[in-house]
LUMZA-572432 format. One record per residue (C-alpha): z, x, y. Coordinates in steps of 0.02 Angstrom, whole numbers. Each point is the difference from the previous one (the first is absolute). Layout:
<lumgus>
[lumgu [Z; X; Y]]
...
</lumgus>
This chain:
<lumgus>
[lumgu [2841; 6283; 5386]]
[lumgu [112; 63; -136]]
[lumgu [175; 43; 53]]
[lumgu [70; 161; -54]]
[lumgu [185; 29; -51]]
[lumgu [98; 34; 150]]
[lumgu [47; 167; -72]]
[lumgu [-180; 42; -28]]
[lumgu [-74; 79; -158]]
[lumgu [58; 179; 32]]
[lumgu [132; 71; -121]]
[lumgu [149; 59; 98]]
[lumgu [38; 179; -42]]
[lumgu [181; -19; 22]]
[lumgu [-1; -145; -121]]
[lumgu [-101; 83; -138]]
[lumgu [105; 156; 20]]
[lumgu [156; -97; -24]]
[lumgu [-64; -97; -144]]
[lumgu [-60; 161; -92]]
[lumgu [165; 72; 30]]
[lumgu [92; -150; -75]]
[lumgu [-117; 1; -144]]
[lumgu [25; 176; -41]]
[lumgu [189; -27; 9]]
[lumgu [-12; -148; -112]]
[lumgu [-106; 91; -127]]
[lumgu [123; 146; -2]]
[lumgu [141; -124; -49]]
[lumgu [-99; -93; -140]]
[lumgu [5; 41; -181]]
[lumgu [-169; -6; -87]]
[lumgu [53; -158; -91]]
[lumgu [36; -86; 160]]
[lumgu [-159; 34; 97]]
[lumgu [-141; -122; 7]]
[lumgu [-171; 78; -29]]
[lumgu [-177; -66; 37]]
[lumgu [-153; -3; -103]]
[lumgu [-164; -81; 12]]
[lumgu [-17; -178; -69]]
[lumgu [-24; 36; -183]]
[lumgu [-83; 164; 24]]
[lumgu [76; 45; -167]]
[lumgu [-31; -176; -67]]
[lumgu [-131; -60; 122]]
[lumgu [74; -159; 62]]
[lumgu [-128; -135; 38]]
[lumgu [-104; -11; 158]]
[lumgu [90; -41; 158]]
[lumgu [144; -92; -76]]
[lumgu [73; 101; 128]]
[lumgu [164; 42; 72]]
[lumgu [-15; 113; -138]]
[lumgu [178; 56; 2]]
[lumgu [76; 143; -99]]
[lumgu [191; 5; -24]]
[lumgu [22; 147; -114]]
[lumgu [183; 7; 26]]
[lumgu [29; -177; -67]]
[lumgu [-127; 31; -140]]
[lumgu [82; 164; -56]]
[lumgu [166; -90; -2]]
[lumgu [-54; -154; -95]]
[lumgu [-138; 66; -103]]
[lumgu [31; 183; -21]]
[lumgu [-170; 48; 76]]
[lumgu [-111; -1; 144]]
[lumgu [-97; -163; -29]]
[lumgu [-122; -28; 142]]
[lumgu [2; -168; 82]]
[lumgu [-114; -61; 144]]
[lumgu [27; 151; 114]]
[lumgu [86; -12; 163]]
[lumgu [62; 131; 123]]
[lumgu [184; -10; 1]]
[lumgu [133; 85; 103]]
[lumgu [144; 107; -46]]
[lumgu [129; -89; 104]]
[lumgu [17; -169; 86]]
[lumgu [81; 59; 162]]
[lumgu [-114; 62; 132]]
[lumgu [38; 95; 161]]
[lumgu [30; -100; 158]]
[lumgu [-171; 59; 66]]
[lumgu [-88; -78; -150]]
[lumgu [80; -174; 18]]
[lumgu [-118; -139; 0]]
[lumgu [-46; -85; 161]]
[lumgu [0; -172; -77]]
[lumgu [143; -61; 103]]
[lumgu [-64; 46; 168]]
[lumgu [12; -137; 132]]
[lumgu [-184; -23; 19]]
[lumgu [-29; -17; -190]]
[lumgu [-93; -152; -69]]
[lumgu [34; -39; -179]]
[lumgu [-153; 19; -116]]
[lumgu [47; -149; -103]]
[lumgu [26; -109; 153]]
[lumgu [-177; 41; 70]]
[lumgu [-95; -24; -168]]
[lumgu [86; -155; -53]]
[lumgu [-50; -80; 169]]
[lumgu [-178; 29; -51]]
[lumgu [3; -16; -189]]
[lumgu [161; -85; -44]]
[lumgu [17; 111; -154]]
[lumgu [114; 126; -81]]
[lumgu [-4; 170; 84]]
[lumgu [55; 126; -129]]
[lumgu [19; 185; -37]]
[lumgu [6; 98; -165]]
[lumgu [161; 96; -25]]
[lumgu [74; 96; -139]]
[lumgu [184; 25; -48]]
[lumgu [10; 167; 95]]
[lumgu [-86; -70; 148]]
[lumgu [115; -148; 12]]
[lumgu [144; 126; 17]]
[lumgu [-78; 87; 146]]
[lumgu [78; -69; 160]]
[lumgu [-158; 12; 100]]
[lumgu [-107; -93; -133]]
[lumgu [139; -134; -9]]
[lumgu [-4; -24; 189]]
[lumgu [-189; -21; 1]]
[lumgu [7; -120; -144]]
[lumgu [130; -111; 63]]
[lumgu [-68; 2; 180]]
[lumgu [-186; -21; -31]]
[lumgu [-23; -82; -175]]
[lumgu [56; -160; -79]]
[lumgu [-45; 49; -178]]
[lumgu [-7; 153; -118]]
[lumgu [-89; 53; -152]]
[lumgu [84; 126; -122]]
[lumgu [-120; 149; -24]]
[lumgu [61; 32; -182]]
[lumgu [160; -79; -42]]
[lumgu [-63; -162; -72]]
[lumgu [-134; 80; -110]]
[lumgu [11; 8; -188]]
[lumgu [43; 187; -6]]
[lumgu [148; -22; 119]]
[lumgu [64; -146; -108]]
[lumgu [-12; 109; -150]]
[lumgu [98; 133; 88]]
[lumgu [-151; 121; 18]]
[lumgu [11; 29; -187]]
[lumgu [-189; 15; -11]]
[lumgu [-13; 115; -143]]
[lumgu [120; -95; -117]]
[lumgu [76; -171; -5]]
[lumgu [175; 0; 83]]
[lumgu [71; -95; -143]]
[lumgu [-15; -177; -64]]
[lumgu [95; -165; -9]]
[lumgu [-26; -171; -66]]
[lumgu [-55; -152; 104]]
[lumgu [-31; -182; -29]]
[lumgu [-178; -65; 40]]
[lumgu [-51; -178; -42]]
[lumgu [118; -18; -142]]
[lumgu [-44; 179; -76]]
[lumgu [97; 160; 7]]
[lumgu [-108; 144; 55]]
[lumgu [37; 188; 31]]
[lumgu [-19; 50; 177]]
[lumgu [20; 159; 96]]
[lumgu [155; 23; 105]]
[lumgu [-22; -26; 189]]
[lumgu [84; 80; 151]]
[lumgu [9; -106; 161]]
[lumgu [101; 127; 95]]
[lumgu [-122; 66; 126]]
[lumgu [-74; -160; 56]]
[lumgu [173; -84; -3]]
[lumgu [65; 132; 121]]
[lumgu [-136; -29; 120]]
[lumgu [16; -186; -9]]
[lumgu [186; 9; 26]]
[lumgu [-21; 93; 165]]
[lumgu [-129; -128; 54]]
[lumgu [109; -147; -59]]
[lumgu [145; 68; 107]]
[lumgu [-109; 21; 145]]
[lumgu [-64; -180; -17]]
[lumgu [174; -69; -14]]
[lumgu [48; 81; 167]]
[lumgu [-165; -30; 86]]
[lumgu [-68; -168; -54]]
[lumgu [-118; -14; 144]]
[lumgu [-79; 168; -43]]
[lumgu [8; -19; -190]]
[lumgu [-124; 104; -110]]
[lumgu [-99; -75; -142]]
[lumgu [-58; 96; -150]]
[lumgu [-174; 5; -87]]
[lumgu [20; 37; -187]]
[lumgu [-119; 140; -55]]
[lumgu [-57; -2; -141]]
[lumgu [15; -85; -172]]
[lumgu [-159; 56; -88]]
[lumgu [-97; 162; 36]]
[lumgu [-95; 119; -109]]
[lumgu [89; 146; 97]]
[lumgu [188; 40; 6]]
[lumgu [20; -97; -166]]
[lumgu [55; 120; -134]]
[lumgu [-123; 18; -146]]
[lumgu [135; -35; -131]]
[lumgu [19; -182; 66]]
[lumgu [-169; -40; -98]]
[lumgu [45; 80; -161]]
[lumgu [93; -47; -164]]
[lumgu [187; 34; 19]]
[lumgu [-32; 61; 175]]
[lumgu [-62; 165; -64]]
[lumgu [-168; 57; 65]]
[lumgu [-28; 101; -154]]
[lumgu [-12; -162; -101]]
[lumgu [-140; -127; 3]]
[lumgu [-28; -124; 143]]
[lumgu [77; -170; -30]]
[lumgu [-105; -156; -16]]
[lumgu [-30; -132; 136]]
[lumgu [132; -118; -62]]
[lumgu [135; 137; 9]]
[lumgu [-63; 54; 165]]
[lumgu [8; -180; 68]]
[lumgu [184; -3; -45]]
[lumgu [37; 159; 87]]
[lumgu [-94; -56; 150]]
[lumgu [88; -170; 13]]
[lumgu [170; 84; -30]]
[lumgu [-38; 128; 139]]
[lumgu [-54; -127; 127]]
[lumgu [142; -121; -46]]
[lumgu [130; 133; 14]]
[lumgu [-59; 68; 174]]
[lumgu [-16; -172; 71]]
[lumgu [161; -64; -65]]
[lumgu [95; 149; 64]]
[lumgu [-74; -7; 172]]
[lumgu [-49; -179; 33]]
[lumgu [100; -103; -126]]
[lumgu [129; -136; 45]]
[lumgu [142; 119; -47]]
[lumgu [-72; 152; 88]]
[lumgu [95; 75; 148]]
[lumgu [-166; 35; 77]]
[lumgu [-67; -179; -18]]
[lumgu [-107; -42; 152]]
[lumgu [-28; 177; 60]]
[lumgu [-175; 12; -75]]
[lumgu [-147; -90; 81]]
[lumgu [-126; 53; -130]]
[lumgu [-46; 114; -144]]
[lumgu [-154; 103; -46]]
[lumgu [-29; -61; -180]]
[lumgu [-149; 106; -39]]
[lumgu [-54; 156; 85]]
[lumgu [-169; 98; -2]]
[lumgu [-72; -77; -151]]
[lumgu [-179; 8; 62]]
[lumgu [-112; 167; -21]]
[lumgu [-76; 95; 146]]
[lumgu [-142; 58; -103]]
[lumgu [-61; -168; -74]]
[lumgu [82; -140; 99]]
[lumgu [55; -68; -168]]
[lumgu [169; 4; -81]]
[lumgu [83; 170; -14]]
[lumgu [-18; 69; -181]]
[lumgu [85; 128; -105]]
[lumgu [-139; 119; 30]]
[lumgu [-10; 6; 200]]
[lumgu [20; 180; -13]]
[lumgu [-51; 84; -157]]
[lumgu [90; 162; 45]]
[lumgu [164; -93; 3]]
[lumgu [79; -19; -171]]
[lumgu [87; -162; -46]]
[lumgu [131; 109; -78]]
[lumgu [64; 42; 172]]
[lumgu [171; -55; 43]]
[lumgu [-73; -111; 148]]
[lumgu [-177; -25; 62]]
[lumgu [-92; 19; 167]]
[lumgu [-161; -81; -56]]
[lumgu [-4; -73; -174]]
[lumgu [87; -159; -54]]
[lumgu [102; -14; -152]]
[lumgu [10; -190; 41]]
[lumgu [-185; -9; -31]]
[lumgu [11; 103; -156]]
[lumgu [116; -123; -78]]
[lumgu [-88; -157; 58]]
[lumgu [-179; 57; 19]]
[lumgu [-15; -152; 127]]
[lumgu [82; -66; 159]]
[lumgu [127; -102; -111]]
[lumgu [137; 108; 55]]
[lumgu [-37; -45; 186]]
[lumgu [-7; -186; -37]]
[lumgu [160; 15; -102]]
[lumgu [88; 90; 140]]
[lumgu [-30; -136; 123]]
[lumgu [45; -132; -130]]
[lumgu [168; 81; -32]]
[lumgu [31; 42; 183]]
[lumgu [-30; -185; 43]]
[lumgu [115; -44; -137]]
[lumgu [148; 93; 51]]
[lumgu [-27; 15; 188]]
[lumgu [80; -129; 116]]
[lumgu [-119; -112; 84]]
[lumgu [21; 82; 172]]
[lumgu [-39; 175; -65]]
[lumgu [-183; 37; 30]]
[lumgu [-104; 92; -130]]
[lumgu [-141; 118; 39]]
[lumgu [-132; 113; -57]]
[lumgu [-13; 172; 87]]
[lumgu [-139; 134; 6]]
[lumgu [-80; 138; 97]]
[lumgu [-180; 37; 56]]
[lumgu [-2; -185; 14]]
[lumgu [-141; -3; 129]]
[lumgu [-132; 88; -113]]
[lumgu [-122; -127; -52]]
[lumgu [-5; 17; -184]]
[lumgu [184; 16; -15]]
[lumgu [32; -152; 114]]
[lumgu [-110; -111; -117]]
[lumgu [102; 67; -149]]
[lumgu [164; -46; 89]]
[lumgu [-66; -172; 41]]
[lumgu [-45; -33; -179]]
[lumgu [175; 54; -55]]
[lumgu [78; -118; 125]]
[lumgu [-107; -139; -60]]
[lumgu [41; 36; -178]]
[lumgu [189; -8; 43]]
[lumgu [-23; -164; 91]]
[lumgu [-102; -81; -140]]
[lumgu [131; 39; -128]]
[lumgu [132; -124; -46]]
[lumgu [176; 34; 60]]
[lumgu [-44; 123; 130]]
[lumgu [12; 10; 190]]
[lumgu [-57; 135; 120]]
[lumgu [53; -23; 187]]
[lumgu [-93; 146; 84]]
[lumgu [-111; 149; -14]]
[lumgu [76; 164; 48]]
[lumgu [-122; 110; 87]]
[lumgu [81; 170; 0]]
[lumgu [-80; 70; 156]]
[lumgu [-6; 184; -41]]
[lumgu [-136; 38; 128]]
[lumgu [-59; 152; 97]]
[lumgu [-76; 17; 179]]
[lumgu [-178; -35; -61]]
[lumgu [11; -99; -156]]
[lumgu [-8; -140; -41]]
[lumgu [-106; -71; 136]]
[lumgu [78; -132; 103]]
[lumgu [-130; -128; -52]]
[lumgu [39; 33; -181]]
[lumgu [189; -25; 33]]
[lumgu [-42; -170; 92]]
[lumgu [-114; -52; -144]]
[lumgu [136; 42; -131]]
[lumgu [133; -104; 99]]
[lumgu [-113; -148; 0]]
[lumgu [-59; 16; -184]]
[lumgu [169; 11; -69]]
[lumgu [68; -137; 109]]
[lumgu [-138; -111; -63]]
[lumgu [64; 18; -174]]
[lumgu [190; 15; 14]]
[lumgu [28; -64; 183]]
[lumgu [140; 128; 42]]
[lumgu [-32; 186; 31]]
[lumgu [116; 143; 38]]
[lumgu [-7; 183; 47]]
[lumgu [117; 80; -113]]
[lumgu [2; 193; 14]]
[lumgu [-83; 33; 171]]
[lumgu [-26; 175; 57]]
[lumgu [-137; 99; 79]]
[lumgu [-61; 164; -68]]
[lumgu [-45; 133; 132]]
[lumgu [-174; 43; 57]]
[lumgu [-96; 140; -83]]
[lumgu [55; 168; 52]]
[lumgu [160; -59; 88]]
[lumgu [122; 146; -2]]
[lumgu [153; -59; 74]]
[lumgu [-6; 112; 162]]
[lumgu [65; -71; 163]]
[lumgu [-182; -14; 66]]
[lumgu [-62; -89; -157]]
[lumgu [154; -108; -11]]
[lumgu [-19; -80; 174]]
[lumgu [-181; -47; -30]]
[lumgu [36; -63; -177]]
[lumgu [144; -108; 58]]
[lumgu [-117; -83; 124]]
[lumgu [-140; -28; -114]]
[lumgu [123; -63; -136]]
[lumgu [66; -125; 116]]
[lumgu [-170; -69; 37]]
[lumgu [-38; -8; -191]]
[lumgu [164; -89; -41]]
[lumgu [-35; -112; 148]]
[lumgu [-170; -51; -52]]
[lumgu [62; -49; -182]]
[lumgu [147; -94; 76]]
[lumgu [-121; -100; 114]]
[lumgu [-101; -38; -155]]
[lumgu [152; -66; -88]]
[lumgu [50; -105; 156]]
[lumgu [-172; -68; 17]]
[lumgu [-11; -45; -189]]
[lumgu [173; -88; 10]]
[lumgu [-64; -111; 140]]
[lumgu [-136; -69; -115]]
[lumgu [23; -137; -121]]
[lumgu [33; 59; -178]]
[lumgu [64; 175; 44]]
[lumgu [188; 22; -1]]
[lumgu [73; 179; 18]]
[lumgu [175; -13; -66]]
[lumgu [57; 180; -8]]
[lumgu [-37; 166; 87]]
[lumgu [85; 144; -81]]
[lumgu [-11; 184; 42]]
[lumgu [14; 137; -129]]
[lumgu [139; 89; 74]]
[lumgu [86; 28; 167]]
[lumgu [-21; 171; 73]]
[lumgu [-144; 115; -26]]
[lumgu [90; 143; -83]]
[lumgu [65; -113; -134]]
[lumgu [-169; -64; -56]]
[lumgu [-72; 25; -170]]
[lumgu [-156; 69; 86]]
[lumgu [93; 161; 48]]
[lumgu [-13; 56; -175]]
[lumgu [-168; 58; -64]]
[lumgu [-82; -120; -120]]
[lumgu [-174; -25; -79]]
[lumgu [22; -185; -38]]
[lumgu [-87; -127; 99]]
[lumgu [62; -12; 182]]
[lumgu [103; 159; -18]]
[lumgu [13; 161; 89]]
[lumgu [-137; 113; -75]]
[lumgu [3; 134; 130]]
[lumgu [181; 50; 7]]
[lumgu [-6; -23; 188]]
[lumgu [136; -97; 96]]
[lumgu [-12; -189; 21]]
[lumgu [64; -123; 127]]
[lumgu [-23; -170; -84]]
[lumgu [138; -107; 70]]
[lumgu [68; -80; 163]]
[lumgu [142; 120; 24]]
[lumgu [-9; 191; 18]]
[lumgu [101; 139; -84]]
[lumgu [130; -20; 139]]
[lumgu [20; -184; -43]]
[lumgu [-85; -47; 162]]
[lumgu [-134; -132; 31]]
[lumgu [-179; 56; -4]]
[lumgu [-142; -77; 103]]
[lumgu [-44; -96; -161]]
[lumgu [169; -94; 12]]
[lumgu [-63; -76; 162]]
[lumgu [-165; -60; -79]]
[lumgu [110; -135; -80]]
[lumgu [117; -36; 143]]
[lumgu [-112; -7; 151]]
</lumgus>
């Protein structure tokens, strides 16, 4: 029997009224430049399938890049203070901590995805520090963030030394990720028994990497560079990221448990490598891409994937795990393509890959539980360790968010989450299957990327409300929470 939250699934009228009043007051006091807006994950630039928190932080973009560059879309809040009626129930006396319950069963990292705005939300911070022992940054460690969201033009250049050669490189901005890490570091120093680890996400991805990065003089109007030049840029970027965050002299040394080296490099359509023509209606001249890969356009092979793992292994400390991460990972043809990719990485000299990241963007009907179980075992047979890295649950078809629909959906969702969790536990008890991380793609329902309409794989194509996570819009535990704790 799945336990409901003590406060139930009903939305308290008084709480909602208070929250709406506070939001209106906050909006009235904000200038246009200081308000955070929300858009669909690359609706204007079509960010790739279910690389999901899909966060849009327009205010930061306008300040830093002079535009409204769309990142993976998120639903953010105007303020970080909530009314007392909306306070989270995470510290109630009868609470069990999610991470304690899960680690007893799986002995793995229990994580949640967060963005910079969410990390400053006191309710989200309470949930994260109470119920999780790890976080993934939704956007702030991706290339476009590192290049200050200057996706249309290079933000300026500098000189760097690489293997005895001086090369020209784009200027980088670590500010956003560093601010998040500073807050976590301060927490860890004060709470060593409840410290948070971080998953790096992501070094190489066809999406949220500016198009100019692949061109001569970092100018997308000029020709593409050759492979040798791109290899230098790739090695420099990976070295810079890993040195800054995991190097011997880094203030953040020891905070990261692993890093997604390559993300979503296999095609849904063919099950082979993602190419530069996945979507013929998406020009390569776009500032960023949702489907087409400029990595492939330069290399015309998987060489960039192999090299990414070589460089990551070269510069990462030995205790930092390196991963491949992908969505729709239970589809038979795509699964086979992912397995071939993993084998190719494993067979190359100078590489290592420590786990397969199954994103876990599922819905109430798909994929079939048997397909999830098969995928877990098939990946484990190849790489040993598997992880669920971006877990969320899209609502049932026709779900409208009404109170009647919500109560039914919450119960069915808890059963669905519980069945998948049971599959993970069963697999972990078998030889050769090791589940090392379980990460949810967000914390509270109203902050999920699925609240924004999206025609990309796994997204919200109806515009109807979603309730994909373990905590509701009042930051209270849902029945799905108890699927992992009882």
